[in-house]
PDB file of N, CA, C and O in Angstrom:
ATOM      1  N   MET A   1      82.022  98.586 119.429  1.00  0.00           N
ATOM      2  CA  MET A   1      82.776  97.860 118.596  1.00  0.00           C
ATOM      3  C   MET A   1      83.155  96.478 118.868  1.00  0.00           C
ATOM      4  O   MET A   1      84.284  96.419 119.355  1.00  0.00           O
ATOM      5  N   LYS A   2      82.608  95.392 118.721  1.00  0.00           N
ATOM      6  CA  LYS A   2      82.869  93.719 119.334  1.00  0.00           C
ATOM      7  C   LYS A   2      84.865  93.785 118.560  1.00  0.00           C
ATOM      8  O   LYS A   2      85.766  93.264 119.218  1.00  0.00           O
ATOM      9  N   LEU A   3      85.168  94.478 117.190  1.00  0.00           N
ATOM     10  CA  LEU A   3      86.384  94.561 117.258  1.00  0.00           C
ATOM     11  C   LEU A   3      87.652  94.792 118.296  1.00  0.00           C
ATOM     12  O   LEU A   3      88.643  94.141 118.630  1.00  0.00           O
ATOM     13  N   LYS A   4      86.830  96.627 118.762  1.00  0.00           N
ATOM     14  CA  LYS A   4      87.372  96.969 119.728  1.00  0.00           C
ATOM     15  C   LYS A   4      87.950  96.285 121.520  1.00  0.00           C
ATOM     16  O   LYS A   4      88.796  96.397 122.407  1.00  0.00           O
ATOM     17  N   LYS A   5      86.326  95.346 120.952  1.00  0.00           N
ATOM     18  CA  LYS A   5      86.275  94.219 122.862  1.00  0.00           C
ATOM     19  C   LYS A   5      86.936  93.509 122.439  1.00  0.00           C
ATOM     20  O   LYS A   5      87.363  92.829 123.373  1.00  0.00           O
ATOM     21  N   VAL A   6      87.577  93.006 121.011  1.00  0.00           N
ATOM     22  CA  VAL A   6      88.286  91.388 120.900  1.00  0.00           C
ATOM     23  C   VAL A   6      89.904  91.730 120.988  1.00  0.00           C
ATOM     24  O   VAL A   6      90.849  91.049 121.386  1.00  0.00           O
ATOM     25  N   ALA A   7      89.819  93.186 120.401  1.00  0.00           N
ATOM     26  CA  ALA A   7      91.731  93.569 120.549  1.00  0.00           C
ATOM     27  C   ALA A   7      92.363  93.684 122.511  1.00  0.00           C
ATOM     28  O   ALA A   7      93.392  93.193 122.974  1.00  0.00           O
ATOM     29  N   GLU A   8      91.254  94.526 123.264  1.00  0.00           N
ATOM     30  CA  GLU A   8      91.212  95.171 124.486  1.00  0.00           C
ATOM     31  C   GLU A   8      91.201  93.805 125.128  1.00  0.00           C
ATOM     32  O   GLU A   8      91.111  94.169 126.301  1.00  0.00           O
ATOM     33  N   LYS A   9      91.225  92.663 125.172  1.00  0.00           N
ATOM     34  CA  LYS A   9      90.702  91.462 125.680  1.00  0.00           C
ATOM     35  C   LYS A   9      92.462  90.939 125.262  1.00  0.00           C
ATOM     36  O   LYS A   9      93.305  90.516 126.054  1.00  0.00           O
ATOM     37  N   PHE A  10      92.558  91.086 124.231  1.00  0.00           N
ATOM     38  CA  PHE A  10      93.663  89.404 123.557  1.00  0.00           C
ATOM     39  C   PHE A  10      94.768  90.732 124.121  1.00  0.00           C
ATOM     40  O   PHE A  10      95.880  90.362 123.744  1.00  0.00           O
ATOM     41  N   GLY A  11      94.889  91.802 124.693  1.00  0.00           N
ATOM     42  CA  GLY A  11      95.817  93.260 124.046  1.00  0.00           C
ATOM     43  C   GLY A  11      96.966  93.302 122.879  1.00  0.00           C
ATOM     44  O   GLY A  11      98.171  93.422 123.098  1.00  0.00           O
ATOM     45  N   ILE A  12      96.133  93.134 121.153  1.00  0.00           N
ATOM     46  CA  ILE A  12      96.301  93.131 120.418  1.00  0.00           C
ATOM     47  C   ILE A  12      96.227  95.093 120.401  1.00  0.00           C
ATOM     48  O   ILE A  12      95.132  95.444 120.841  1.00  0.00           O
ATOM     49  N   PRO A  13      97.109  96.292 120.010  1.00  0.00           N
ATOM     50  CA  PRO A  13      97.045  97.270 119.438  1.00  0.00           C
ATOM     51  C   PRO A  13      96.643  97.058 118.275  1.00  0.00           C
ATOM     52  O   PRO A  13      97.007  96.302 117.374  1.00  0.00           O
ATOM     53  N   LEU A  14      95.115  98.502 118.498  1.00  0.00           N
ATOM     54  CA  LEU A  14      94.275  97.777 117.069  1.00  0.00           C
ATOM     55  C   LEU A  14      94.322  99.747 116.515  1.00  0.00           C
ATOM     56  O   LEU A  14      94.264 100.759 117.215  1.00  0.00           O
ATOM     57  N   LYS A  15      94.453  99.571 114.962  1.00  0.00           N
ATOM     58  CA  LYS A  15      94.436 100.978 115.259  1.00  0.00           C
ATOM     59  C   LYS A  15      93.278 101.130 113.159  1.00  0.00           C
ATOM     60  O   LYS A  15      93.673 100.819 112.036  1.00  0.00           O
ATOM     61  N   ILE A  16      92.262 101.571 113.507  1.00  0.00           N
ATOM     62  CA  ILE A  16      91.763 102.407 112.989  1.00  0.00           C
ATOM     63  C   ILE A  16      91.714 103.684 111.985  1.00  0.00           C
ATOM     64  O   ILE A  16      91.421 104.849 112.256  1.00  0.00           O
ATOM     65  N   ILE A  17      92.164 102.995 110.495  1.00  0.00           N
ATOM     66  CA  ILE A  17      92.230 103.610 109.863  1.00  0.00           C
ATOM     67  C   ILE A  17      90.872 104.042 108.519  1.00  0.00           C
ATOM     68  O   ILE A  17      90.756 103.763 107.325  1.00  0.00           O
ATOM     69  N   LYS A  18      89.886 104.985 109.696  1.00  0.00           N
ATOM     70  CA  LYS A  18      88.837 105.992 108.061  1.00  0.00           C
ATOM     71  C   LYS A  18      88.896 106.355 107.220  1.00  0.00           C
ATOM     72  O   LYS A  18      89.794 107.193 107.132  1.00  0.00           O
ATOM     73  N   VAL A  19      88.094 106.108 105.945  1.00  0.00           N
ATOM     74  CA  VAL A  19      88.656 106.272 104.461  1.00  0.00           C
ATOM     75  C   VAL A  19      87.775 107.626 104.536  1.00  0.00           C
ATOM     76  O   VAL A  19      87.023 108.121 105.375  1.00  0.00           O
ATOM     77  N   ASP A  20      88.236 107.982 103.249  1.00  0.00           N
ATOM     78  CA  ASP A  20      87.774 109.764 103.067  1.00  0.00           C
ATOM     79  C   ASP A  20      87.493 109.949 101.728  1.00  0.00           C
ATOM     80  O   ASP A  20      87.356 108.954 101.017  1.00  0.00           O
ATOM     81  N   ARG A  21      87.387 111.042 101.276  1.00  0.00           N
ATOM     82  CA  ARG A  21      86.427 110.990 100.480  1.00  0.00           C
ATOM     83  C   ARG A  21      87.065 110.511  98.656  1.00  0.00           C
ATOM     84  O   ARG A  21      86.516 110.805  97.594  1.00  0.00           O
ATOM     85  N   ASP A  22      88.118 109.864  98.823  1.00  0.00           N
ATOM     86  CA  ASP A  22      89.301 109.757  97.411  1.00  0.00           C
ATOM     87  C   ASP A  22      88.558 107.798  97.469  1.00  0.00           C
ATOM     88  O   ASP A  22      88.537 107.054  96.488  1.00  0.00           O
ATOM     89  N   TYR A  23      87.945 107.352  99.182  1.00  0.00           N
ATOM     90  CA  TYR A  23      87.438 106.993  98.316  1.00  0.00           C
ATOM     91  C   TYR A  23      86.010 106.007  98.172  1.00  0.00           C
ATOM     92  O   TYR A  23      85.615 104.850  98.028  1.00  0.00           O
ATOM     93  N   ILE A  24      85.477 107.779  98.369  1.00  0.00           N
ATOM     94  CA  ILE A  24      83.321 107.447  97.773  1.00  0.00           C
ATOM     95  C   ILE A  24      84.065 107.381  96.372  1.00  0.00           C
ATOM     96  O   ILE A  24      83.833 106.578  95.468  1.00  0.00           O
ATOM     97  N   ASP A  25      85.187 108.589  96.390  1.00  0.00           N
ATOM     98  CA  ASP A  25      85.027 108.724  94.441  1.00  0.00           C
ATOM     99  C   ASP A  25      84.787 107.230  93.790  1.00  0.00           C
ATOM    100  O   ASP A  25      83.827 106.948  93.073  1.00  0.00           O
ATOM    101  N   ILE A  26      85.952 106.226  94.218  1.00  0.00           N
ATOM    102  CA  ILE A  26      86.372 105.407  93.705  1.00  0.00           C
ATOM    103  C   ILE A  26      85.241 104.782  93.877  1.00  0.00           C
ATOM    104  O   ILE A  26      85.010 103.845  93.113  1.00  0.00           O
ATOM    105  N   ILE A  27      84.180 105.154  94.985  1.00  0.00           N
ATOM    106  CA  ILE A  27      83.024 104.318  94.831  1.00  0.00           C
ATOM    107  C   ILE A  27      82.273 104.158  93.368  1.00  0.00           C
ATOM    108  O   ILE A  27      81.922 103.211  92.664  1.00  0.00           O
ATOM    109  N   LYS A  28      82.232 105.204  93.314  1.00  0.00           N
ATOM    110  CA  LYS A  28      81.363 106.507  92.301  1.00  0.00           C
ATOM    111  C   LYS A  28      81.465 106.200  90.594  1.00  0.00           C
ATOM    112  O   LYS A  28      80.479 106.147  89.859  1.00  0.00           O
ATOM    113  N   ASN A  29      83.257 105.964  90.038  1.00  0.00           N
ATOM    114  CA  ASN A  29      83.890 105.540  89.292  1.00  0.00           C
ATOM    115  C   ASN A  29      85.274 105.003  88.995  1.00  0.00           C
ATOM    116  O   ASN A  29      86.280 105.599  88.612  1.00  0.00           O
ATOM    117  N   PRO A  30      85.109 103.981  89.213  1.00  0.00           N
ATOM    118  CA  PRO A  30      85.776 102.534  89.569  1.00  0.00           C
ATOM    119  C   PRO A  30      86.687 102.495  87.865  1.00  0.00           C
ATOM    120  O   PRO A  30      86.205 102.548  86.733  1.00  0.00           O
ATOM    121  N   LYS A  31      87.972 102.395  88.264  1.00  0.00           N
ATOM    122  CA  LYS A  31      89.397 102.397  87.213  1.00  0.00           C
ATOM    123  C   LYS A  31      88.797 100.966  86.392  1.00  0.00           C
ATOM    124  O   LYS A  31      88.505 100.665  85.235  1.00  0.00           O
ATOM    125  N   TYR A  32      88.810 100.289  87.758  1.00  0.00           N
ATOM    126  CA  TYR A  32      88.249  99.090  86.869  1.00  0.00           C
ATOM    127  C   TYR A  32      86.850  97.916  86.270  1.00  0.00           C
ATOM    128  O   TYR A  32      86.641  96.798  85.799  1.00  0.00           O
ATOM    129  N   GLY A  33      86.175  99.209  86.736  1.00  0.00           N
ATOM    130  CA  GLY A  33      84.314  99.068  86.407  1.00  0.00           C
ATOM    131  C   GLY A  33      83.781  98.914  87.565  1.00  0.00           C
ATOM    132  O   GLY A  33      84.345  99.250  88.606  1.00  0.00           O
ATOM    133  N   TYR A  34      82.795  98.460  87.511  1.00  0.00           N
ATOM    134  CA  TYR A  34      81.987  97.468  88.613  1.00  0.00           C
ATOM    135  C   TYR A  34      81.757  95.665  88.200  1.00  0.00           C
ATOM    136  O   TYR A  34      81.818  95.216  87.055  1.00  0.00           O
ATOM    137  N   GLY A  35      81.553  95.042  89.163  1.00  0.00           N
ATOM    138  CA  GLY A  35      81.454  93.755  88.841  1.00  0.00           C
ATOM    139  C   GLY A  35      80.470  93.752  89.716  1.00  0.00           C
ATOM    140  O   GLY A  35      79.819  94.719  90.110  1.00  0.00           O
ATOM    141  N   ARG A  36      80.350  92.318  90.100  1.00  0.00           N
ATOM    142  CA  ARG A  36      78.821  91.479  89.658  1.00  0.00           C
ATOM    143  C   ARG A  36      78.119  92.245  91.183  1.00  0.00           C
ATOM    144  O   ARG A  36      78.487  92.311  92.356  1.00  0.00           O
ATOM    145  N   ASN A  37      76.787  92.805  90.300  1.00  0.00           N
ATOM    146  CA  ASN A  37      75.461  94.053  91.639  1.00  0.00           C
ATOM    147  C   ASN A  37      76.467  94.839  91.781  1.00  0.00           C
ATOM    148  O   ASN A  37      77.081  94.694  92.838  1.00  0.00           O
ATOM    149  N   MET A  38      76.926  95.802  90.905  1.00  0.00           N
ATOM    150  CA  MET A  38      77.800  96.922  91.102  1.00  0.00           C
ATOM    151  C   MET A  38      77.996  96.945  92.254  1.00  0.00           C
ATOM    152  O   MET A  38      77.263  97.045  93.238  1.00  0.00           O
ATOM    153  N   ASN A  39      79.428  96.809  92.046  1.00  0.00           N
ATOM    154  CA  ASN A  39      80.839  95.968  93.469  1.00  0.00           C
ATOM    155  C   ASN A  39      82.144  96.266  92.252  1.00  0.00           C
ATOM    156  O   ASN A  39      82.353  95.883  91.101  1.00  0.00           O
ATOM    157  N   PRO A  40      82.755  97.050  93.109  1.00  0.00           N
ATOM    158  CA  PRO A  40      83.611  98.082  92.312  1.00  0.00           C
ATOM    159  C   PRO A  40      85.140  96.974  93.068  1.00  0.00           C
ATOM    160  O   PRO A  40      86.316  97.336  93.100  1.00  0.00           O
ATOM    161  N   CYS A  41      84.515  95.493  93.635  1.00  0.00           N
ATOM    162  CA  CYS A  41      85.589  94.709  94.205  1.00  0.00           C
ATOM    163  C   CYS A  41      86.954  95.401  94.271  1.00  0.00           C
ATOM    164  O   CYS A  41      87.377  95.839  95.341  1.00  0.00           O
ATOM    165  N   ILE A  42      87.894  95.534  92.714  1.00  0.00           N
ATOM    166  CA  ILE A  42      89.260  95.533  92.754  1.00  0.00           C
ATOM    167  C   ILE A  42      89.054  97.046  93.013  1.00  0.00           C
ATOM    168  O   ILE A  42      89.915  97.335  93.844  1.00  0.00           O
ATOM    169  N   ASP A  43      88.436  98.000  92.752  1.00  0.00           N
ATOM    170  CA  ASP A  43      88.848  99.103  93.033  1.00  0.00           C
ATOM    171  C   ASP A  43      89.192  99.069  94.578  1.00  0.00           C
ATOM    172  O   ASP A  43      90.332  99.175  95.031  1.00  0.00           O
ATOM    173  N   CYS A  44      88.483  98.969  95.031  1.00  0.00           N
ATOM    174  CA  CYS A  44      88.401  98.580  96.938  1.00  0.00           C
ATOM    175  C   CYS A  44      89.744  98.286  97.162  1.00  0.00           C
ATOM    176  O   CYS A  44      90.727  98.917  97.551  1.00  0.00           O
ATOM    177  N   ARG A  45      89.479  97.037  96.771  1.00  0.00           N
ATOM    178  CA  ARG A  45      90.520  96.200  97.034  1.00  0.00           C
ATOM    179  C   ARG A  45      92.613  96.916  96.836  1.00  0.00           C
ATOM    180  O   ARG A  45      93.630  96.476  97.373  1.00  0.00           O
ATOM    181  N   ILE A  46      92.443  98.003  95.931  1.00  0.00           N
ATOM    182  CA  ILE A  46      93.819  98.082  95.366  1.00  0.00           C
ATOM    183  C   ILE A  46      93.615  99.150  96.205  1.00  0.00           C
ATOM    184  O   ILE A  46      94.475  98.984  97.069  1.00  0.00           O
ATOM    185  N   PHE A  47      92.564 100.855  96.674  1.00  0.00           N
ATOM    186  CA  PHE A  47      92.362 101.574  97.273  1.00  0.00           C
ATOM    187  C   PHE A  47      93.212 100.809  99.565  1.00  0.00           C
ATOM    188  O   PHE A  47      94.042 101.270 100.349  1.00  0.00           O
ATOM    189  N   MET A  48      92.691 100.110  99.568  1.00  0.00           N
ATOM    190  CA  MET A  48      92.439  99.330 101.433  1.00  0.00           C
ATOM    191  C   MET A  48      94.076  99.157 101.047  1.00  0.00           C
ATOM    192  O   MET A  48      94.942  99.798 101.643  1.00  0.00           O
ATOM    193  N   PHE A  49      94.394  98.140  99.898  1.00  0.00           N
ATOM    194  CA  PHE A  49      95.540  98.409 100.188  1.00  0.00           C
ATOM    195  C   PHE A  49      97.061  99.426  99.897  1.00  0.00           C
ATOM    196  O   PHE A  49      98.220  99.087 100.140  1.00  0.00           O
ATOM    197  N   GLN A  50      96.658 100.507  99.411  1.00  0.00           N
ATOM    198  CA  GLN A  50      97.751 100.810  99.335  1.00  0.00           C
ATOM    199  C   GLN A  50      97.343 101.429 100.956  1.00  0.00           C
ATOM    200  O   GLN A  50      98.217 101.139 101.773  1.00  0.00           O
ATOM    201  N   ARG A  51      96.365 102.090 101.440  1.00  0.00           N
ATOM    202  CA  ARG A  51      96.719 102.705 102.452  1.00  0.00           C
ATOM    203  C   ARG A  51      96.984 101.919 104.037  1.00  0.00           C
ATOM    204  O   ARG A  51      97.216 102.373 105.158  1.00  0.00           O
ATOM    205  N   ALA A  52      96.809 100.430 103.451  1.00  0.00           N
ATOM    206  CA  ALA A  52      97.890  99.376 104.259  1.00  0.00           C
ATOM    207  C   ALA A  52      99.222  99.306 104.395  1.00  0.00           C
ATOM    208  O   ALA A  52     100.030  99.161 105.313  1.00  0.00           O
ATOM    209  N   LYS A  53      99.236  99.505 102.784  1.00  0.00           N
ATOM    210  CA  LYS A  53     101.185  99.850 102.776  1.00  0.00           C
ATOM    211  C   LYS A  53     101.413 101.229 103.355  1.00  0.00           C
ATOM    212  O   LYS A  53     102.400 101.319 104.085  1.00  0.00           O
ATOM    213  N   LYS A  54     100.507 102.600 103.123  1.00  0.00           N
ATOM    214  CA  LYS A  54     101.674 103.384 103.406  1.00  0.00           C
ATOM    215  C   LYS A  54     101.792 103.418 105.612  1.00  0.00           C
ATOM    216  O   LYS A  54     102.739 103.933 106.205  1.00  0.00           O
ATOM    217  N   PHE A  55     100.036 102.434 106.638  1.00  0.00           N
ATOM    218  CA  PHE A  55     100.714 102.621 107.639  1.00  0.00           C
ATOM    219  C   PHE A  55     101.694 101.881 107.628  1.00  0.00           C
ATOM    220  O   PHE A  55     102.531 102.347 108.401  1.00  0.00           O
ATOM    221  N   MET A  56     102.311 100.249 106.788  1.00  0.00           N
ATOM    222  CA  MET A  56     103.291  99.360 107.176  1.00  0.00           C
ATOM    223  C   MET A  56     104.615 100.831 107.071  1.00  0.00           C
ATOM    224  O   MET A  56     104.998 101.350 108.119  1.00  0.00           O
ATOM    225  N   GLN A  57     105.072 101.243 105.901  1.00  0.00           N
ATOM    226  CA  GLN A  57     105.448 102.095 106.063  1.00  0.00           C
ATOM    227  C   GLN A  57     106.054 103.193 107.447  1.00  0.00           C
ATOM    228  O   GLN A  57     107.134 103.715 107.724  1.00  0.00           O
ATOM    229  N   GLU A  58     104.738 103.162 108.034  1.00  0.00           N
ATOM    230  CA  GLU A  58     105.140 104.772 109.265  1.00  0.00           C
ATOM    231  C   GLU A  58     105.312 103.259 110.066  1.00  0.00           C
ATOM    232  O   GLU A  58     106.421 102.832 109.744  1.00  0.00           O
ATOM    233  N   ILE A  59     104.879 102.645 110.652  1.00  0.00           N
ATOM    234  CA  ILE A  59     105.019 101.266 112.003  1.00  0.00           C
ATOM    235  C   ILE A  59     106.158 101.009 111.748  1.00  0.00           C
ATOM    236  O   ILE A  59     106.971 101.284 112.630  1.00  0.00           O
ATOM    237  N   GLY A  60     106.920 100.098 109.855  1.00  0.00           N
ATOM    238  CA  GLY A  60     107.817  99.838 109.393  1.00  0.00           C
ATOM    239  C   GLY A  60     107.427  98.153 110.001  1.00  0.00           C
ATOM    240  O   GLY A  60     108.183  97.365 110.569  1.00  0.00           O
ATOM    241  N   ALA A  61     106.590  98.060 109.788  1.00  0.00           N
ATOM    242  CA  ALA A  61     105.627  96.541 109.622  1.00  0.00           C
ATOM    243  C   ALA A  61     106.361  95.988 108.191  1.00  0.00           C
ATOM    244  O   ALA A  61     106.671  96.830 107.348  1.00  0.00           O
ATOM    245  N   SER A  62     106.658  94.389 107.914  1.00  0.00           N
ATOM    246  CA  SER A  62     106.922  93.678 107.348  1.00  0.00           C
ATOM    247  C   SER A  62     106.039  93.103 106.091  1.00  0.00           C
ATOM    248  O   SER A  62     106.273  92.967 104.890  1.00  0.00           O
ATOM    249  N   PHE A  63     104.744  92.787 107.062  1.00  0.00           N
ATOM    250  CA  PHE A  63     103.196  92.951 106.522  1.00  0.00           C
ATOM    251  C   PHE A  63     102.441  92.035 106.662  1.00  0.00           C
ATOM    252  O   PHE A  63     102.854  91.249 107.514  1.00  0.00           O
ATOM    253  N   ILE A  64     101.957  91.890 106.432  1.00  0.00           N
ATOM    254  CA  ILE A  64      99.963  92.199 106.931  1.00  0.00           C
ATOM    255  C   ILE A  64      99.682  91.318 106.810  1.00  0.00           C
ATOM    256  O   ILE A  64     100.549  90.511 106.472  1.00  0.00           O
ATOM    257  N   PHE A  65      98.030  90.756 107.029  1.00  0.00           N
ATOM    258  CA  PHE A  65      97.429  89.779 106.729  1.00  0.00           C
ATOM    259  C   PHE A  65      95.674  90.228 106.780  1.00  0.00           C
ATOM    260  O   PHE A  65      95.178  90.646 107.826  1.00  0.00           O
ATOM    261  N   THR A  66      95.052  90.105 105.801  1.00  0.00           N
ATOM    262  CA  THR A  66      94.257  89.984 105.030  1.00  0.00           C
ATOM    263  C   THR A  66      93.068  89.063 105.351  1.00  0.00           C
ATOM    264  O   THR A  66      91.990  89.319 104.815  1.00  0.00           O
ATOM    265  N   GLY A  67      93.145  88.326 105.933  1.00  0.00           N
ATOM    266  CA  GLY A  67      91.864  87.831 106.338  1.00  0.00           C
ATOM    267  C   GLY A  67      91.648  86.040 105.137  1.00  0.00           C
ATOM    268  O   GLY A  67      91.212  84.902 105.310  1.00  0.00           O
ATOM    269  N   GLU A  68      92.291  86.860 103.979  1.00  0.00           N
ATOM    270  CA  GLU A  68      91.595  85.642 102.920  1.00  0.00           C
ATOM    271  C   GLU A  68      92.659  84.275 103.519  1.00  0.00           C
ATOM    272  O   GLU A  68      93.566  84.178 104.345  1.00  0.00           O
ATOM    273  N   VAL A  69      91.941  83.347 102.569  1.00  0.00           N
ATOM    274  CA  VAL A  69      92.815  81.389 102.548  1.00  0.00           C
ATOM    275  C   VAL A  69      93.023  81.667 100.561  1.00  0.00           C
ATOM    276  O   VAL A  69      92.314  81.553  99.561  1.00  0.00           O
ATOM    277  N   LEU A  70      94.089  81.974 100.812  1.00  0.00           N
ATOM    278  CA  LEU A  70      94.734  81.947  99.288  1.00  0.00           C
ATOM    279  C   LEU A  70      94.073  80.436  98.592  1.00  0.00           C
ATOM    280  O   LEU A  70      93.304  79.622  99.104  1.00  0.00           O
ATOM    281  N   GLY A  71      94.490  80.446  97.717  1.00  0.00           N
ATOM    282  CA  GLY A  71      93.341  79.262  96.254  1.00  0.00           C
ATOM    283  C   GLY A  71      92.332  79.611  96.706  1.00  0.00           C
ATOM    284  O   GLY A  71      91.753  79.222  95.691  1.00  0.00           O
ATOM    285  N   GLN A  72      90.993  80.258  97.705  1.00  0.00           N
ATOM    286  CA  GLN A  72      89.758  79.727  98.311  1.00  0.00           C
ATOM    287  C   GLN A  72      89.167  81.223  97.296  1.00  0.00           C
ATOM    288  O   GLN A  72      89.808  82.228  97.603  1.00  0.00           O
ATOM    289  N   ARG A  73      88.311  81.422  96.421  1.00  0.00           N
ATOM    290  CA  ARG A  73      87.179  82.026  96.429  1.00  0.00           C
ATOM    291  C   ARG A  73      86.062  82.667  97.539  1.00  0.00           C
ATOM    292  O   ARG A  73      85.623  82.144  98.564  1.00  0.00           O
ATOM    293  N   PRO A  74      85.819  83.777  97.045  1.00  0.00           N
ATOM    294  CA  PRO A  74      84.777  84.369  99.090  1.00  0.00           C
ATOM    295  C   PRO A  74      83.133  84.182  97.908  1.00  0.00           C
ATOM    296  O   PRO A  74      82.871  84.497  96.747  1.00  0.00           O
ATOM    297  N   HIS A  75      82.246  83.377  99.259  1.00  0.00           N
ATOM    298  CA  HIS A  75      81.130  83.176  98.855  1.00  0.00           C
ATOM    299  C   HIS A  75      80.241  83.906  98.206  1.00  0.00           C
ATOM    300  O   HIS A  75      80.043  85.099  98.435  1.00  0.00           O
ATOM    301  N   VAL A  76      79.523  83.078  97.170  1.00  0.00           N
ATOM    302  CA  VAL A  76      78.656  84.240  96.140  1.00  0.00           C
ATOM    303  C   VAL A  76      77.552  83.270  96.467  1.00  0.00           C
ATOM    304  O   VAL A  76      77.529  82.075  96.172  1.00  0.00           O
ATOM    305  N   SER A  77      76.051  84.402  97.542  1.00  0.00           N
ATOM    306  CA  SER A  77      75.264  83.968  97.878  1.00  0.00           C
ATOM    307  C   SER A  77      74.108  84.580  96.214  1.00  0.00           C
ATOM    308  O   SER A  77      74.074  85.687  95.678  1.00  0.00           O
ATOM    309  N   THR A  78      73.355  83.311  95.875  1.00  0.00           N
ATOM    310  CA  THR A  78      72.797  83.268  95.033  1.00  0.00           C
ATOM    311  C   THR A  78      71.118  83.463  94.530  1.00  0.00           C
ATOM    312  O   THR A  78      70.807  83.326  93.347  1.00  0.00           O
TER     313      THR A  78
END
């Protein structure tokens, strides 16, 4: 896994949180429906942010990095 190697190289602690059956259920039946190409993005993002919040509370963190750029839309290939 490339991410592990990068984290080790720079001495960054890495925590991998595996998803469980709850995530599969969200994919099968998203509360906010399917987006383009059967993509339940909103529900997946909510799920991931809930997991991140729980982990933040466990370790006493006050913020997270999402990797997103404010004001930017994701690249969509057509």
